[in-house]
C-alpha positions in Angstrom: 18.6 4.6 -21.8 20.5 4.1 -18.3 22.1 0.5 -18.0 21.9 -1.3 -14.6 24.7 -3.3 -14.2 26.0 -5.9 -11.6 27.8 -3.3 -9.4 24.4 -1.2 -9.2 22.6 -4.3 -8.2 25.0 -5.2 -5.7 24.9 -1.6 -4.1 21.0 -1.6 -4.2 20.8 -5.1 -2.7 23.2 -3.9 0.2 21.0 -1.0 0.8 18.0 -3.1 1.0 20.1 -5.6 3.2 19.0 -8.5 0.9 21.6 -11.1 0.1 22.0 -11.9 -3.2 24.4 -14.3 -5.1 26.7 -13.3 -8.0 24.4 -15.2 -10.4 21.5 -13.5 -8.7 23.0 -10.1 -9.5 23.5 -10.8 -12.9 19.9 -12.0 -13.6 18.6 -8.8 -11.8 20.7 -6.6 -13.8 19.4 -8.2 -16.9 15.8 -7.9 -15.8 15.9 -4.3 -14.6 17.3 -3.8 -18.2 14.6 -5.4 -20.0 12.2 -3.2 -17.5 13.9 -0.3 -18.5 13.7 -1.0 -22.2 9.9 -1.2 -22.0 9.8 2.1 -20.1 11.9 3.8 -22.7 9.3 2.3 -25.4 6.7 4.0 -23.5 8.3 7.4 -23.8 8.4 7.3 -27.7 4.5 7.5 -27.6 3.0 10.3 -28.9 0.2 11.5 -26.2 -0.3 14.9 -27.2 -4.0 15.6 -27.5 -4.5 12.9 -25.2 -6.3 14.0 -21.8 -4.9 12.5 -18.6 -7.2 9.8 -16.7 -7.5 8.7 -13.5 -9.9 5.7 -13.9 -11.0 3.9 -17.0 -14.1 1.8 -15.8 -16.5 4.4 -16.3 -17.8 3.4 -12.6 -19.1 5.9 -10.1 -19.3 6.1 -6.5 -22.9 4.7 -5.4 -22.1 4.7 -1.5 -23.9 7.3 0.6 -22.6 10.2 2.3 -21.5 9.7 5.8 -24.0 11.1 7.8 -24.6 10.9 11.8 -28.1 10.2 12.4 -29.2 10.9 15.9 -31.6 8.3 16.4 -28.8 5.7 16.1 -26.4 7.0 18.4 -26.1 5.2 21.8 -25.5 6.7 25.0 -22.6 5.8 27.1 -24.7 4.1 29.4 -26.6 2.3 26.6 -23.4 1.3 24.9 -22.0 -0.2 28.3 -25.1 -1.8 29.6 -24.4 -5.6 28.5 -20.5 -5.3 29.1 -19.3 -8.0 31.1 -16.9 -6.0 32.5 -16.6 -2.1 32.8 -14.7 0.6 34.7 -15.3 4.2 34.8 -17.2 4.6 31.8 -15.1 2.2 29.8 -15.2 -1.5 28.6 -12.4 -3.7 30.2 -10.9 -6.4 28.3 -8.4 -8.9 28.4 -4.7 -7.8 27.7 -3.6 -9.5 24.3 -0.2 -8.1 24.2 2.7 -10.5 25.3 5.8 -9.1 26.9 9.0 -10.4 25.2 
């Protein structure tokens, strides 16, 4: 099993630009190593004969197919008929972005 030491944690936090104290580096190294121990245990499990799975709930998609219904399509004129402001076939809305 690979060991994560304080030096490795310091390198990771530098790459991530996260300020971490010496004590926190030690705690993080310990936490990483605990996690790696659990992962190593997973590698010892015999999974031969077990089929891979992508979901375990047994639920199936009950949504309908995305189909276009011609009778539900607005023309551009119909879509714009109640617009407060429009220009050249488009809705006109107030600017919501601010300049910094």
